[in-house]
Structure formats: structure tokens, C-alpha cells
N, CA, C, O and the ligand as a Tripos MOL2 file, in Angstrom:
@<TRIPOS>MOLECULE
protein
  301   299    76     0     0
PROTEIN
NO_CHARGES

@<TRIPOS>ATOM
      1 N         -45.0490    3.4020  -14.3520 N.3       1 MET1
      2 CA        -43.8310    4.1020  -14.5910 C.3       1 MET1
      3 C         -43.3810    5.0010  -13.5110 C.2       1 MET1
      4 O         -44.1820    5.6690  -12.8570 O.2       1 MET1
      5 N         -42.1440    5.0250  -13.3240 N.am      2 GLU2
      6 CA        -41.4920    5.7600  -12.2160 C.3       2 GLU2
      7 C         -41.7140    7.2400  -12.5130 C.2       2 GLU2
      8 O         -41.5140    7.6800  -13.6450 O.2       2 GLU2
      9 N         -42.1210    8.0040  -11.5160 N.am      3 ARG3
     10 CA        -42.2480    9.4780  -11.6420 C.3       3 ARG3
     11 C         -41.0110   10.0950  -11.0970 C.2       3 ARG3
     12 O         -40.3940    9.6190  -10.1440 O.2       3 ARG3
     13 N         -40.6420   11.2720  -11.7950 N.am      4 VAL4
     14 CA        -39.4290   11.9220  -11.4720 C.3       4 VAL4
     15 C         -39.7720   13.4110  -11.1740 C.2       4 VAL4
     16 O         -40.9010   13.8530  -11.3870 O.2       4 VAL4
     17 N         -38.7620   14.1670  -10.6750 N.am      5 MET5
     18 CA        -38.9590   15.5050  -10.2520 C.3       5 MET5
     19 C         -37.9090   16.4610  -10.7770 C.2       5 MET5
     20 O         -36.7220   16.1420  -10.7180 O.2       5 MET5
     21 N         -38.2700   17.5500  -11.2570 N.am      6 ALA6
     22 CA        -37.5000   18.7150  -11.6160 C.3       6 ALA6
     23 C         -37.8520   19.8310  -10.7450 C.2       6 ALA6
     24 O         -38.9740   20.3370  -10.7690 O.2       6 ALA6
     25 N         -36.8550   20.2490   -9.9270 N.am      7 ASP7
     26 CA        -37.2570   21.1880   -8.7660 C.3       7 ASP7
     27 C         -36.4980   22.4540   -8.9000 C.2       7 ASP7
     28 O         -35.2970   22.4790   -8.6320 O.2       7 ASP7
     29 N         -37.1560   23.5370   -9.3140 N.am      8 CYS8
     30 CA        -36.4730   24.8390   -9.4980 C.3       8 CYS8
     31 C         -35.9890   25.4240   -8.1120 C.2       8 CYS8
     32 O         -35.0760   26.2490   -8.0630 O.2       8 CYS8
     33 N         -36.6360   24.9640   -7.0000 N.am      9 ARG9
     34 CA        -36.1620   25.5270   -5.7170 C.3       9 ARG9
     35 C         -34.7550   25.1500   -5.4230 C.2       9 ARG9
     36 O         -34.1440   25.7240   -4.5220 O.2       9 ARG9
     37 N         -34.2170   24.2230   -6.1330 N.am     10 ARG10
     38 CA        -32.8880   23.6680   -5.9620 C.3      10 ARG10
     39 C         -31.7830   24.5260   -6.3850 C.2      10 ARG10
     40 O         -30.6520   24.3730   -5.9240 O.2      10 ARG10
     41 N         -32.0850   25.4660   -7.2880 N.am     11 TRP11
     42 CA        -31.1200   26.3130   -7.8870 C.3      11 TRP11
     43 C         -31.3950   27.8020   -7.6560 C.2      11 TRP11
     44 O         -32.5410   28.2260   -7.5060 O.2      11 TRP11
     45 N         -30.3600   28.5420   -7.6320 N.am     12 PRO12
     46 CA        -30.5070   30.0590   -7.4020 C.3      12 PRO12
     47 C         -31.0830   30.6230   -8.7050 C.2      12 PRO12
     48 O         -30.5850   30.3220   -9.7890 O.2      12 PRO12
     49 N         -32.0820   31.4020   -8.5990 N.am     13 SER13
     50 CA        -32.6010   32.1900   -9.8210 C.3      13 SER13
     51 C         -32.9210   33.5200   -9.4460 C.2      13 SER13
     52 O         -33.1210   33.8070   -8.2660 O.2      13 SER13
     53 N         -32.9890   34.4150  -10.4280 N.am     14 GLU14
     54 CA        -33.3140   35.8220  -10.2040 C.3      14 GLU14
     55 C         -34.6260   35.9370   -9.4290 C.2      14 GLU14
     56 O         -34.6900   36.6380   -8.4190 O.2      14 GLU14
     57 N         -35.6460   35.2690   -9.8840 N.am     15 MET15
     58 CA        -36.9610   35.3960   -9.3470 C.3      15 MET15
     59 C         -37.2210   34.3890   -8.1470 C.2      15 MET15
     60 O         -38.3670   34.2290   -7.7270 O.2      15 MET15
     61 N         -36.2140   33.7630   -7.6430 N.am     16 ASN16
     62 CA        -36.3380   32.6910   -6.6190 C.3      16 ASN16
     63 C         -37.4880   31.7800   -6.9320 C.2      16 ASN16
     64 O         -38.4570   31.6550   -6.1840 O.2      16 ASN16
     65 N         -37.3440   31.1820   -8.0110 N.am     17 CYS17
     66 CA        -38.4410   30.2540   -8.5870 C.3      17 CYS17
     67 C         -38.8240   29.2210   -7.6290 C.2      17 CYS17
     68 O         -37.9010   28.6780   -7.0220 O.2      17 CYS17
     69 N         -40.0540   28.8440   -7.3790 N.am     18 SER18
     70 CA        -40.5480   27.9920   -6.4500 C.3      18 SER18
     71 C         -41.2240   26.7050   -7.1110 C.2      18 SER18
     72 O         -41.8280   25.8670   -6.4420 O.2      18 SER18
     73 N         -41.0690   26.6400   -8.4140 N.am     19 LEU19
     74 CA        -41.7850   25.6030   -9.1070 C.3      19 LEU19
     75 C         -41.1480   24.1790   -8.9560 C.2      19 LEU19
     76 O         -39.9320   24.0190   -9.0610 O.2      19 LEU19
     77 N         -41.9350   23.2480   -8.7300 N.am     20 THR20
     78 CA        -41.5430   21.8700   -8.7280 C.3      20 THR20
     79 C         -42.4360   21.0580   -9.7060 C.2      20 THR20
     80 O         -43.6600   21.0910   -9.5870 O.2      20 THR20
     81 N         -41.8490   20.3630  -10.6280 N.am     21 ILE21
     82 CA        -42.5570   19.6080  -11.5780 C.3      21 ILE21
     83 C         -42.3490   18.0930  -11.3090 C.2      21 ILE21
     84 O         -41.2150   17.6400  -11.1550 O.2      21 ILE21
     85 N         -43.3740   17.3800  -11.2600 N.am     22 ILE22
     86 CA        -43.2940   15.8800  -10.9550 C.3      22 ILE22
     87 C         -44.1580   15.1770  -11.9550 C.2      22 ILE22
     88 O         -45.2690   15.6550  -12.1810 O.2      22 ILE22
     89 N         -43.7930   14.1640  -12.5380 N.am     23 GLY23
     90 CA        -44.4780   13.3610  -13.3770 C.3      23 GLY23
     91 C         -43.5780   12.2930  -14.0910 C.2      23 GLY23
     92 O         -42.4480   12.0350  -13.6770 O.2      23 GLY23
     93 N         -44.1290   11.6960  -15.1680 N.am     24 ASP24
     94 CA        -43.3580   10.8040  -15.8720 C.3      24 ASP24
     95 C         -42.1700   11.4340  -16.5630 C.2      24 ASP24
     96 O         -42.2660   12.5980  -16.9510 O.2      24 ASP24
     97 N         -41.1530   10.8040  -16.7270 N.am     25 ARG25
     98 CA        -39.8470   11.3820  -17.1850 C.3      25 ARG25
     99 C         -40.0420   12.3170  -18.4510 C.2      25 ARG25
    100 O         -39.6230   13.4740  -18.4630 O.2      25 ARG25
    101 N         -40.6570   11.7740  -19.4350 N.am     26 GLU26
    102 CA        -40.8620   12.5660  -20.7190 C.3      26 GLU26
    103 C         -41.6290   13.8050  -20.4480 C.2      26 GLU26
    104 O         -41.2920   14.8590  -20.9870 O.2      26 GLU26
    105 N         -42.6940   13.7350  -19.6010 N.am     27 GLU27
    106 CA        -43.4910   14.8850  -19.3210 C.3      27 GLU27
    107 C         -42.7420   16.0060  -18.6020 C.2      27 GLU27
    108 O         -42.8800   17.2010  -18.8610 O.2      27 GLU27
    109 N         -41.8680   15.4490  -17.5940 N.am     28 VAL28
    110 CA        -41.1160   16.4260  -16.8500 C.3      28 VAL28
    111 C         -40.0480   17.1800  -17.6100 C.2      28 VAL28
    112 O         -39.8510   18.3900  -17.4980 O.2      28 VAL28
    113 N         -39.3780   16.3520  -18.3930 N.am     29 VAL29
    114 CA        -38.2560   16.9640  -19.2550 C.3      29 VAL29
    115 C         -38.8920   18.0700  -20.2060 C.2      29 VAL29
    116 O         -38.3150   19.1380  -20.4080 O.2      29 VAL29
    117 N         -40.0710   17.7570  -20.7540 N.am     30 ARG30
    118 CA        -40.6770   18.6860  -21.7310 C.3      30 ARG30
    119 C         -41.1570   19.8870  -20.8920 C.2      30 ARG30
    120 O         -40.8480   21.0250  -21.2460 O.2      30 ARG30
    121 N         -41.8930   19.6740  -19.8080 N.am     31 ALA31
    122 CA        -42.5010   20.8110  -19.0090 C.3      31 ALA31
    123 C         -41.3080   21.6770  -18.4740 C.2      31 ALA31
    124 O         -41.3000   22.9030  -18.5740 O.2      31 ALA31
    125 N         -40.3800   21.0050  -17.9430 N.am     32 ALA32
    126 CA        -39.0980   21.7830  -17.3380 C.3      32 ALA32
    127 C         -38.4530   22.5950  -18.4370 C.2      32 ALA32
    128 O         -38.1010   23.7530  -18.2090 O.2      32 ALA32
    129 N         -38.2830   22.0290  -19.6290 N.am     33 ALA33
    130 CA        -37.5710   22.7560  -20.7090 C.3      33 ALA33
    131 C         -38.4130   23.9410  -21.1070 C.2      33 ALA33
    132 O         -37.9020   25.0510  -21.2520 O.2      33 ALA33
    133 N         -39.6760   23.7200  -21.2820 N.am     34 GLU34
    134 CA        -40.5690   24.7830  -21.6690 C.3      34 GLU34
    135 C         -40.5480   25.8510  -20.5690 C.2      34 GLU34
    136 O         -40.5570   27.0460  -20.8630 O.2      34 GLU34
    137 N         -40.5210   25.4260  -19.3240 N.am     35 HIS35
    138 CA        -40.5140   26.4330  -18.2390 C.3      35 HIS35
    139 C         -39.1890   27.1700  -18.1670 C.2      35 HIS35
    140 O         -39.1550   28.3760  -17.9240 O.2      35 HIS35
    141 N         -38.0850   26.4330  -18.3800 N.am     36 ALA36
    142 CA        -36.8020   27.1310  -18.4150 C.3      36 ALA36
    143 C         -36.6760   28.1780  -19.5880 C.2      36 ALA36
    144 O         -36.0100   29.2050  -19.4610 O.2      36 ALA36
    145 N         -37.3290   27.8660  -20.6870 N.am     37 ALA37
    146 CA        -37.3940   28.7950  -21.8530 C.3      37 ALA37
    147 C         -38.3320   29.9740  -21.5050 C.2      37 ALA37
    148 O         -37.9280   31.1250  -21.6690 O.2      37 ALA37
    149 N         -39.4840   29.7400  -21.0620 N.am     38 SER38
    150 CA        -40.5050   30.7460  -20.9900 C.3      38 SER38
    151 C         -40.2730   31.6380  -19.7310 C.2      38 SER38
    152 O         -40.6050   32.8230  -19.7580 O.2      38 SER38
    153 N         -39.7160   31.0830  -18.6490 N.am     39 VAL39
    154 CA        -39.6440   31.8650  -17.4630 C.3      39 VAL39
    155 C         -38.2030   32.2870  -17.2350 C.2      39 VAL39
    156 O         -37.9760   33.4270  -16.8290 O.2      39 VAL39
    157 N         -37.2180   31.4300  -17.4760 N.am     40 HIS40
    158 CA        -35.8330   31.6720  -17.0940 C.3      40 HIS40
    159 C         -35.0050   32.1110  -18.3270 C.2      40 HIS40
    160 O         -33.7890   32.2740  -18.2210 O.2      40 HIS40
    161 N         -35.6270   32.2930  -19.4390 N.am     41 GLY41
    162 CA        -34.9630   32.9250  -20.6610 C.3      41 GLY41
    163 C         -33.9250   32.0550  -21.2810 C.2      41 GLY41
    164 O         -33.0610   32.5570  -22.0000 O.2      41 GLY41
    165 N         -33.9690   30.6760  -21.0210 N.am     42 HIS42
    166 CA        -33.0410   29.7290  -21.7580 C.3      42 HIS42
    167 C         -33.6910   29.4890  -23.0610 C.2      42 HIS42
    168 O         -34.8840   29.7070  -23.2750 O.2      42 HIS42
    169 N         -32.7200   28.9590  -24.0490 N.am     43 GLU43
    170 CA        -33.1460   28.5710  -25.3880 C.3      43 GLU43
    171 C         -33.5970   27.0700  -25.1970 C.2      43 GLU43
    172 O         -32.8260   26.2430  -24.7100 O.2      43 GLU43
    173 N         -34.8170   26.7690  -25.5810 N.am     44 ASP44
    174 CA        -35.1740   25.2800  -25.5800 C.3      44 ASP44
    175 C         -34.6060   24.6480  -26.7120 C.2      44 ASP44
    176 O         -35.0190   24.8760  -27.8490 O.2      44 ASP44
    177 N         -33.6350   23.8270  -26.4490 N.am     45 SER45
    178 CA        -32.8480   23.1730  -27.3590 C.3      45 SER45
    179 C         -32.5710   21.6800  -26.8740 C.2      45 SER45
    180 O         -32.7820   21.3870  -25.6980 O.2      45 SER45
    181 N         -32.1230   20.7880  -27.7360 N.am     46 PRO46
    182 CA        -31.8290   19.4090  -27.2360 C.3      46 PRO46
    183 C         -30.8550   19.4150  -26.1850 C.2      46 PRO46
    184 O         -30.9330   18.5820  -25.2820 O.2      46 PRO46
    185 N         -29.8830   20.3310  -26.2180 N.am     47 GLU47
    186 CA        -28.8810   20.5220  -25.0940 C.3      47 GLU47
    187 C         -29.5000   20.8280  -23.8200 C.2      47 GLU47
    188 O         -29.1190   20.2720  -22.7900 O.2      47 GLU47
    189 N         -30.5200   21.7620  -23.8370 N.am     48 LEU48
    190 CA        -31.2810   22.1610  -22.5400 C.3      48 LEU48
    191 C         -32.0280   20.9650  -22.0600 C.2      48 LEU48
    192 O         -32.0830   20.7160  -20.8560 O.2      48 LEU48
    193 N         -32.5940   20.2270  -22.9370 N.am     49 ARG49
    194 CA        -33.4080   19.0000  -22.5480 C.3      49 ARG49
    195 C         -32.4620   17.9560  -21.8680 C.2      49 ARG49
    196 O         -32.7780   17.3370  -20.8530 O.2      49 ARG49
    197 N         -31.4070   17.8360  -22.4500 N.am     50 GLU50
    198 CA        -30.3570   16.8830  -21.9290 C.3      50 GLU50
    199 C         -29.9760   17.2740  -20.5340 C.2      50 GLU50
    200 O         -29.9130   16.4360  -19.6350 O.2      50 GLU50
    201 N         -29.7080   18.6120  -20.3430 N.am     51 GLN51
    202 CA        -29.2650   19.0810  -19.1270 C.3      51 GLN51
    203 C         -30.4250   18.9010  -18.0190 C.2      51 GLN51
    204 O         -30.2000   18.4340  -16.9030 O.2      51 GLN51
    205 N         -31.6220   19.3050  -18.4370 N.am     52 VAL52
    206 CA        -32.8180   19.0840  -17.6260 C.3      52 VAL52
    207 C         -32.8860   17.6040  -17.2660 C.2      52 VAL52
    208 O         -33.1050   17.3350  -16.0850 O.2      52 VAL52
    209 N         -32.7370   16.6980  -18.0650 N.am     53 ALA53
    210 CA        -32.8110   15.2700  -17.8930 C.3      53 ALA53
    211 C         -31.8120   14.8260  -16.8090 C.2      53 ALA53
    212 O         -32.0900   13.9650  -15.9740 O.2      53 ALA53
    213 N         -30.6660   15.4490  -16.8720 N.am     54 SER54
    214 CA        -29.5650   15.0650  -15.9910 C.3      54 SER54
    215 C         -29.8050   15.5170  -14.4840 C.2      54 SER54
    216 O         -29.2110   15.0130  -13.5300 O.2      54 SER54
    217 N         -30.7110   16.4900  -14.3940 N.am     55 PHE55
    218 CA        -30.9630   17.1120  -13.0800 C.3      55 PHE55
    219 C         -32.1500   16.4330  -12.4050 C.2      55 PHE55
    220 O         -32.4450   16.7440  -11.2510 O.2      55 PHE55
    221 N         -32.8340   15.5290  -13.0740 N.am     56 LEU56
    222 CA        -34.0800   14.9090  -12.5290 C.3      56 LEU56
    223 C         -33.6870   14.1130  -11.2340 C.2      56 LEU56
    224 O         -32.5980   13.5560  -11.0890 O.2      56 LEU56
    225 N         -34.6620   14.1240  -10.3450 N.am     57 GLU57
    226 CA        -34.5040   13.4520   -9.1440 C.3      57 GLU57
    227 C         -35.6250   12.5290   -9.0060 C.2      57 GLU57
    228 O         -36.6140   12.7340   -9.7100 O.2      57 GLU57
    229 N         -35.6100   11.4260   -8.1040 N.am     58 PRO58
    230 CA        -36.7200   10.5990   -7.8810 C.3      58 PRO58
    231 C         -37.8320   11.3910   -7.2850 C.2      58 PRO58
    232 O         -37.5620   12.3860   -6.6130 O.2      58 PRO58
    233 N         -39.0910   11.0090   -7.4890 N.am     59 GLU59
    234 CA        -40.2420   11.5700   -6.9360 C.3      59 GLU59
    235 C         -40.1520   11.5620   -5.3760 C.2      59 GLU59
    236 O         -40.6080   12.5040   -4.7290 O.2      59 GLU59
    237 N         -39.6120   10.5860   -4.8350 N.am     60 GLU60
    238 CA        -39.5190   10.4810   -3.4070 C.3      60 GLU60
    239 C         -38.6610   11.5630   -2.7500 C.2      60 GLU60
    240 O         -38.6980   11.7450   -1.5340 O.2      60 GLU60
    241 N         -37.8870   12.2760   -3.5710 N.am     61 SER61
    242 CA        -37.0530   13.3540   -2.9280 C.3      61 SER61
    243 C         -37.7660   14.5230   -2.7030 C.2      61 SER61
    244 O         -37.1950   15.4290   -2.0960 O.2      61 SER61
    245 N         -39.0730   14.6900   -3.1350 N.am     62 TYR62
    246 CA        -39.7390   15.8040   -2.9100 C.3      62 TYR62
    247 C         -39.9450   16.1090   -1.4290 C.2      62 TYR62
    248 O         -40.3140   15.2300   -0.6510 O.2      62 TYR62
    249 N         -39.6920   17.4250   -1.0290 N.am     63 VAL63
    250 CA        -40.0160   17.8250    0.3250 C.3      63 VAL63
    251 C         -40.8750   19.1270    0.1840 C.2      63 VAL63
    252 O         -40.5460   20.0080   -0.6100 O.2      63 VAL63
    253 N         -41.9750   19.2200    0.9700 N.am     64 PRO64
    254 CA        -42.7580   20.4520    0.8520 C.3      64 PRO64
    255 C         -42.0650   21.6270    1.3810 C.2      64 PRO64
    256 O         -41.0810   21.4490    2.0990 O.2      64 PRO64
    257 N         -42.5030   22.9060    1.0830 N.am     65 GLY65
    258 CA        -41.9050   24.1040    1.6980 C.3      65 GLY65
    259 C         -40.6970   24.5620    0.8740 C.2      65 GLY65
    260 O         -40.6240   24.4160   -0.3460 O.2      65 GLY65
    261 N         -39.7840   25.1110    1.6180 N.am     66 THR66
    262 CA        -38.5570   25.5810    0.9990 C.3      66 THR66
    263 C         -37.4660   24.6090    0.9510 C.2      66 THR66
    264 O         -37.5010   23.6190    1.6820 O.2      66 THR66
    265 N         -36.4870   24.8230    0.1330 N.am     67 ARG67
    266 CA        -35.3810   23.9680    0.0090 C.3      67 ARG67
    267 C         -33.9770   24.6800   -0.0590 C.2      67 ARG67
    268 O         -33.8090   25.7680   -0.6120 O.2      67 ARG67
    269 N         -33.0760   24.0170    0.5060 N.am     68 GLU68
    270 CA        -31.7820   24.6660    0.4380 C.3      68 GLU68
    271 C         -31.1980   24.6780   -0.9410 C.2      68 GLU68
    272 O         -31.1890   23.6610   -1.6350 O.2      68 GLU68
    273 N         -30.6690   25.9240   -1.3750 N.am     69 GLN69
    274 CA        -30.2170   25.8890   -2.8000 C.3      69 GLN69
    275 C         -28.7780   25.4500   -2.8870 C.2      69 GLN69
    276 O         -27.9410   25.6150   -1.9990 O.2      69 GLN69
    277 N         -28.5790   24.8650   -4.0680 N.am     70 GLU70
    278 CA        -27.1900   24.3520   -4.4710 C.3      70 GLU70
    279 C         -26.6900   25.3030   -5.5120 C.2      70 GLU70
    280 O         -27.4420   25.8800   -6.2960 O.2      70 GLU70
    281 N         -25.3160   25.4510   -5.4870 N.am     71 PRO71
    282 CA        -24.8570   26.2610   -6.6940 C.3      71 PRO71
    283 C         -25.1100   25.5080   -7.9710 C.2      71 PRO71
    284 O         -24.9650   24.2890   -8.0600 O.2      71 PRO71
    285 N         -25.4900   26.2800   -8.9410 N.am     72 PHE72
    286 CA        -25.7320   25.6360  -10.2680 C.3      72 PHE72
    287 C         -24.4240   25.0290  -10.8660 C.2      72 PHE72
    288 O         -23.3970   25.7010  -10.9490 O.2      72 PHE72
    289 N         -24.5000   23.7670  -11.2690 N.am     73 PRO73
    290 CA        -23.2630   23.1670  -11.7790 C.3      73 PRO73
    291 C         -22.7630   23.8470  -13.1960 C.2      73 PRO73
    292 O         -23.5280   24.1040  -14.1250 O.2      73 PRO73
    293 N         -21.4300   24.0760  -13.1950 N.am     74 ALA74
    294 CA        -20.9430   24.7040  -14.4290 C.3      74 ALA74
    295 C         -21.1910   23.7300  -15.5380 C.2      74 ALA74
    296 O         -21.1000   22.5130  -15.3810 O.2      74 ALA74
    297 N         -21.5220   24.3390  -16.7130 N.am     75 ALA75
    298 CA        -21.8170   23.5780  -17.9190 C.3      75 ALA75
    299 C         -20.5540   22.8800  -18.4190 C.2      75 ALA75
    300 O         -20.5940   22.1830  -19.4330 O.2      75 ALA75
    301 ZN        -38.2090   28.0270  -12.4200 Zn       76 ZN76
@<TRIPOS>BOND
     1     1     2 1
     2     2     3 1
     3     3     4 2
     4     3     5 am
     5     5     6 1
     6     6     7 1
     7     7     8 2
     8     7     9 am
     9     9    10 1
    10    10    11 1
    11    11    12 2
    12    11    13 am
    13    13    14 1
    14    14    15 1
    15    15    16 2
    16    15    17 am
    17    17    18 1
    18    18    19 1
    19    19    20 2
    20    19    21 am
    21    21    22 1
    22    22    23 1
    23    23    24 2
    24    23    25 am
    25    25    26 1
    26    26    27 1
    27    27    28 2
    28    27    29 am
    29    29    30 1
    30    30    31 1
    31    31    32 2
    32    31    33 am
    33    33    34 1
    34    34    35 1
    35    35    36 2
    36    35    37 am
    37    37    38 1
    38    38    39 1
    39    39    40 2
    40    39    41 am
    41    41    42 1
    42    42    43 1
    43    43    44 2
    44    43    45 am
    45    45    46 1
    46    46    47 1
    47    47    48 2
    48    47    49 am
    49    49    50 1
    50    50    51 1
    51    51    52 2
    52    51    53 am
    53    53    54 1
    54    54    55 1
    55    55    56 2
    56    55    57 am
    57    57    58 1
    58    58    59 1
    59    59    60 2
    60    59    61 am
    61    61    62 1
    62    62    63 1
    63    63    64 2
    64    63    65 am
    65    65    66 1
    66    66    67 1
    67    67    68 2
    68    67    69 am
    69    69    70 1
    70    70    71 1
    71    71    72 2
    72    71    73 am
    73    73    74 1
    74    74    75 1
    75    75    76 2
    76    75    77 am
    77    77    78 1
    78    78    79 1
    79    79    80 2
    80    79    81 am
    81    81    82 1
    82    82    83 1
    83    83    84 2
    84    83    85 am
    85    85    86 1
    86    86    87 1
    87    87    88 2
    88    87    89 am
    89    89    90 1
    90    90    91 1
    91    91    92 2
    92    91    93 am
    93    93    94 1
    94    94    95 1
    95    95    96 2
    96    95    97 am
    97    97    98 1
    98    98    99 1
    99    99   100 2
   100    99   101 am
   101   101   102 1
   102   102   103 1
   103   103   104 2
   104   103   105 am
   105   105   106 1
   106   106   107 1
   107   107   108 2
   108   107   109 am
   109   109   110 1
   110   110   111 1
   111   111   112 2
   112   111   113 am
   113   113   114 1
   114   114   115 1
   115   115   116 2
   116   115   117 am
   117   117   118 1
   118   118   119 1
   119   119   120 2
   120   119   121 am
   121   121   122 1
   122   122   123 1
   123   123   124 2
   124   123   125 am
   125   125   126 1
   126   126   127 1
   127   127   128 2
   128   127   129 am
   129   129   130 1
   130   130   131 1
   131   131   132 2
   132   131   133 am
   133   133   134 1
   134   134   135 1
   135   135   136 2
   136   135   137 am
   137   137   138 1
   138   138   139 1
   139   139   140 2
   140   139   141 am
   141   141   142 1
   142   142   143 1
   143   143   144 2
   144   143   145 am
   145   145   146 1
   146   146   147 1
   147   147   148 2
   148   147   149 am
   149   149   150 1
   150   150   151 1
   151   151   152 2
   152   151   153 am
   153   153   154 1
   154   154   155 1
   155   155   156 2
   156   155   157 am
   157   157   158 1
   158   158   159 1
   159   159   160 2
   160   159   161 am
   161   161   162 1
   162   162   163 1
   163   163   164 2
   164   163   165 am
   165   165   166 1
   166   166   167 1
   167   167   168 2
   168   167   169 am
   169   169   170 1
   170   170   171 1
   171   171   172 2
   172   171   173 am
   173   173   174 1
   174   174   175 1
   175   175   176 2
   176   175   177 am
   177   177   178 1
   178   178   179 1
   179   179   180 2
   180   179   181 am
   181   181   182 1
   182   182   183 1
   183   183   184 2
   184   183   185 am
   185   185   186 1
   186   186   187 1
   187   187   188 2
   188   187   189 am
   189   189   190 1
   190   190   191 1
   191   191   192 2
   192   191   193 am
   193   193   194 1
   194   194   195 1
   195   195   196 2
   196   195   197 am
   197   197   198 1
   198   198   199 1
   199   199   200 2
   200   199   201 am
   201   201   202 1
   202   202   203 1
   203   203   204 2
   204   203   205 am
   205   205   206 1
   206   206   207 1
   207   207   208 2
   208   207   209 am
   209   209   210 1
   210   210   211 1
   211   211   212 2
   212   211   213 am
   213   213   214 1
   214   214   215 1
   215   215   216 2
   216   215   217 am
   217   217   218 1
   218   218   219 1
   219   219   220 2
   220   219   221 am
   221   221   222 1
   222   222   223 1
   223   223   224 2
   224   223   225 am
   225   225   226 1
   226   226   227 1
   227   227   228 2
   228   227   229 am
   229   229   230 1
   230   230   231 1
   231   231   232 2
   232   231   233 am
   233   233   234 1
   234   234   235 1
   235   235   236 2
   236   235   237 am
   237   237   238 1
   238   238   239 1
   239   239   240 2
   240   239   241 am
   241   241   242 1
   242   242   243 1
   243   243   244 2
   244   243   245 am
   245   245   246 1
   246   246   247 1
   247   247   248 2
   248   247   249 am
   249   249   250 1
   250   250   251 1
   251   251   252 2
   252   251   253 am
   253   253   254 1
   254   254   255 1
   255   255   256 2
   256   255   257 am
   257   257   258 1
   258   258   259 1
   259   259   260 2
   260   259   261 am
   261   261   262 1
   262   262   263 1
   263   263   264 2
   264   263   265 am
   265   265   266 1
   266   266   267 1
   267   267   268 2
   268   267   269 am
   269   269   270 1
   270   270   271 1
   271   271   272 2
   272   271   273 am
   273   273   274 1
   274   274   275 1
   275   275   276 2
   276   275   277 am
   277   277   278 1
   278   278   279 1
   279   279   280 2
   280   279   281 am
   281   281   282 1
   282   282   283 1
   283   283   284 2
   284   283   285 am
   285   285   286 1
   286   286   287 1
   287   287   288 2
   288   287   289 am
   289   289   290 1
   290   290   291 1
   291   291   292 2
   292   291   293 am
   293   293   294 1
   294   294   295 1
   295   295   296 2
   296   295   297 am
   297   297   298 1
   298   298   299 1
   299   299   300 2
@<TRIPOS>SUBSTRUCTURE
     1 MET1         2 RESIDUE 1 A MET
     2 GLU2         6 RESIDUE 1 A GLU
     3 ARG3        10 RESIDUE 1 A ARG
     4 VAL4        14 RESIDUE 1 A VAL
     5 MET5        18 RESIDUE 1 A MET
     6 ALA6        22 RESIDUE 1 A ALA
     7 ASP7        26 RESIDUE 1 A ASP
     8 CYS8        30 RESIDUE 1 A CYS
     9 ARG9        34 RESIDUE 1 A ARG
    10 ARG10       38 RESIDUE 1 A ARG
    11 TRP11       42 RESIDUE 1 A TRP
    12 PRO12       46 RESIDUE 1 A PRO
    13 SER13       50 RESIDUE 1 A SER
    14 GLU14       54 RESIDUE 1 A GLU
    15 MET15       58 RESIDUE 1 A MET
    16 ASN16       62 RESIDUE 1 A ASN
    17 CYS17       66 RESIDUE 1 A CYS
    18 SER18       70 RESIDUE 1 A SER
    19 LEU19       74 RESIDUE 1 A LEU
    20 THR20       78 RESIDUE 1 A THR
    21 ILE21       82 RESIDUE 1 A ILE
    22 ILE22       86 RESIDUE 1 A ILE
    23 GLY23       90 RESIDUE 1 A GLY
    24 ASP24       94 RESIDUE 1 A ASP
    25 ARG25       98 RESIDUE 1 A ARG
    26 GLU26      102 RESIDUE 1 A GLU
    27 GLU27      106 RESIDUE 1 A GLU
    28 VAL28      110 RESIDUE 1 A VAL
    29 VAL29      114 RESIDUE 1 A VAL
    30 ARG30      118 RESIDUE 1 A ARG
    31 ALA31      122 RESIDUE 1 A ALA
    32 ALA32      126 RESIDUE 1 A ALA
    33 ALA33      130 RESIDUE 1 A ALA
    34 GLU34      134 RESIDUE 1 A GLU
    35 HIS35      138 RESIDUE 1 A HIS
    36 ALA36      142 RESIDUE 1 A ALA
    37 ALA37      146 RESIDUE 1 A ALA
    38 SER38      150 RESIDUE 1 A SER
    39 VAL39      154 RESIDUE 1 A VAL
    40 HIS40      158 RESIDUE 1 A HIS
    41 GLY41      162 RESIDUE 1 A GLY
    42 HIS42      166 RESIDUE 1 A HIS
    43 GLU43      170 RESIDUE 1 A GLU
    44 ASP44      174 RESIDUE 1 A ASP
    45 SER45      178 RESIDUE 1 A SER
    46 PRO46      182 RESIDUE 1 A PRO
    47 GLU47      186 RESIDUE 1 A GLU
    48 LEU48      190 RESIDUE 1 A LEU
    49 ARG49      194 RESIDUE 1 A ARG
    50 GLU50      198 RESIDUE 1 A GLU
    51 GLN51      202 RESIDUE 1 A GLN
    52 VAL52      206 RESIDUE 1 A VAL
    53 ALA53      210 RESIDUE 1 A ALA
    54 SER54      214 RESIDUE 1 A SER
    55 PHE55      218 RESIDUE 1 A PHE
    56 LEU56      222 RESIDUE 1 A LEU
    57 GLU57      226 RESIDUE 1 A GLU
    58 PRO58      230 RESIDUE 1 A PRO
    59 GLU59      234 RESIDUE 1 A GLU
    60 GLU60      238 RESIDUE 1 A GLU
    61 SER61      242 RESIDUE 1 A SER
    62 TYR62      246 RESIDUE 1 A TYR
    63 VAL63      250 RESIDUE 1 A VAL
    64 PRO64      254 RESIDUE 1 A PRO
    65 GLY65      258 RESIDUE 1 A GLY
    66 THR66      262 RESIDUE 1 A THR
    67 ARG67      266 RESIDUE 1 A ARG
    68 GLU68      270 RESIDUE 1 A GLU
    69 GLN69      274 RESIDUE 1 A GLN
    70 GLU70      278 RESIDUE 1 A GLU
    71 PRO71      282 RESIDUE 1 A PRO
    72 PHE72      286 RESIDUE 1 A PHE
    73 PRO73      290 RESIDUE 1 A PRO
    74 ALA74      294 RESIDUE 1 A ALA
    75 ALA75      298 RESIDUE 1 A ALA
    76 ZN76       301 GROUP 0 **** ****
């Protein structure tokens, strides 16, 4: 199964979150949604999981260290 990445370094956040989650799609969506809820104060909802799923990148996109941030897309 193809592994994917959800990378908090990609987005601006108050705590400058450095977390990167890589795994199977289902695992990453779940972990990233739980992370967004517990750390970033979002409500864990089907909409949040949909949004998380739309931000997934291929595992190969991972680069170690820091990453240039992108503006968070408007909902
Ligand atoms: Zn984060």
C-alpha cells in the first residue's frame, strides 16, 4: 500500500508545529485529525478528516529538517 504524508511544517501555526505523520492513508488521516483536534484545537469532524485527506502528499515528498511554509488555503 502506498504511504502518504501529512506535514504540519507546511502550514503556519501558533506553536510552529514540526510534526510529520507518514503511513497508510487511513492511519495518517486518523492520526492527523486527532492531532489537529488535540494540539491545534480543531473539532475532529468528518469535514476535518476530508480536509486532512485533501492535504496528503506522497511519502516521497518528505524532506528532513525545516520546510518553507505555505499560506493555509481558505476553506
Ligand atoms: Zn501540528
